[in-house]
C-alpha positions, 0 to 999 in steps of 0.5 A: 539897045538893051531893054530891061523891064523892072517892077518897083518894090514897095517903099518909094525908092528914088528912080535913079537909085532903083535903076542903079541897084537893079541894073548892076552894069549902071552907076547912079550917074549913068542911070541919071543920064538915061533918065534925063535922055528919056531912056528910062520911063515909069509906066510909059512916061518920062520921069526925073531921077528924084521921082519916088516910085509907087509900088508895082510901077513898071520901069523900062530902061533902054541901055545903049551899047557901051561907047567905043572910044575910037576917034579919028582926026579930021581936017574940018575948017575951024576958027580958033580964037585962043590956044595955050597948053591948057585950053582952046577957045573955038568959034563953032560954025553952025551945022557942026555937031559937037561930039560923036553920038549914035547915028553921027559917028564922025564929022564933029567938032571933036574930030576937027579938034583932034586934027588941031590938037592931038593931045586931046586924044590922051584924055581917054575913055570918052567920045567927048575928050576936052568937051566941058560944055556944048552948043546945039548943032545949029547954034554958032559961037564960042566954046572953051575946050580943055586940052588936059585932065587938069584943065577939064577939072578946073573948067568943069568946077567953074561951070558947076559953080556958075562961074563961067559967064556965057552970053548969046545974041538971039533974034526972037518973034515979037518984042518981050515985055518987060524989055529986060527980065529974068525967066525962071521956069523948070525944064525937063524932058517933054512928056510926049516927045523925048527929043524935045525939052519943055517947061514942066512942073518938077523939072530942073531949075532953069534961069535965063536973063534977057535984055532987048538990044534992038527992035527990028522991023516992029516984029522982032527983037534982038536980045542979049541972053544970059543962061544962068543955068545950063539946061538942054535947049534952055534959051530956046525953050524959055523964049518959046515959053514966054511967047517969043520963040527964037527966029528959025527954031523949027523945034520950038517955034517955026521955020523962017523964010530968010534963015535956015537955022535958029538965030542963036549965037554964043557971042561972049564967054568969060571964065578963069584960066585953069592955070593962075586963075586970071579971068579972061573974056572972049567975043565973037561977032555975028556970023555972015548968015545971021548978019545978013538975015538981020540986015534984011529984016532991018530993011523991011524984008520979012 
């Protein structure tokens, strides 16, 4: 990790523009990613790309070494819901990281996909071939993966324009009031813990719709949740912010005695096919661990 320390010039330049200008090896989009991941700070505090720099501020930039796109296929059990020449729809199991990252170079969804669909390796120059959206390691459920560059562009455009519809099932502490609603609260990097996200003033727009599907044991609620935007940890952060954290979420809630991970499952996914534009929809039932935990709570075992 290379660390660069810079002193801001007069004039109130944007943080991302300043970093890209003063660090020639970084593009502006790369600077934004570093800021979003808490790797660039202003006077020791996390910021956002649009922050205007006060004169003399100390900007610290931690630049990771360049990614080396070397990915090996691995035969990891994986459920494929649908596949054609353009896309794969995967039912990701819990505990599987989506793509390689520092400290986790292998054993990921990408490695498993390369064993199933070697043509993904032709999308070069990245450790995330075909990945257009992600699920947290301990979140299960549906993901669509592009098998070629044309499909990747088409799906990425739909995601950017909010034309991909994703719905989750989440079990939360307590029963939200009202029973159906919209949470609109900006999300950004936690000001004190860069590994966490938080509702913060000046964060990026984040909108989550929810509806109570079932009250469970008088102490929990099973929700259908639709993230309108796609911020990191969005559902988990928003539910915790309104006082109803996801059951089993150790980062934004608390440990569960009946479940070893957060109760969050991407159960429905709809989008337009890259070729032809036909709208398709896929569903995934609750996996066994979540179904068993839910049955125990229904039976009064909490």
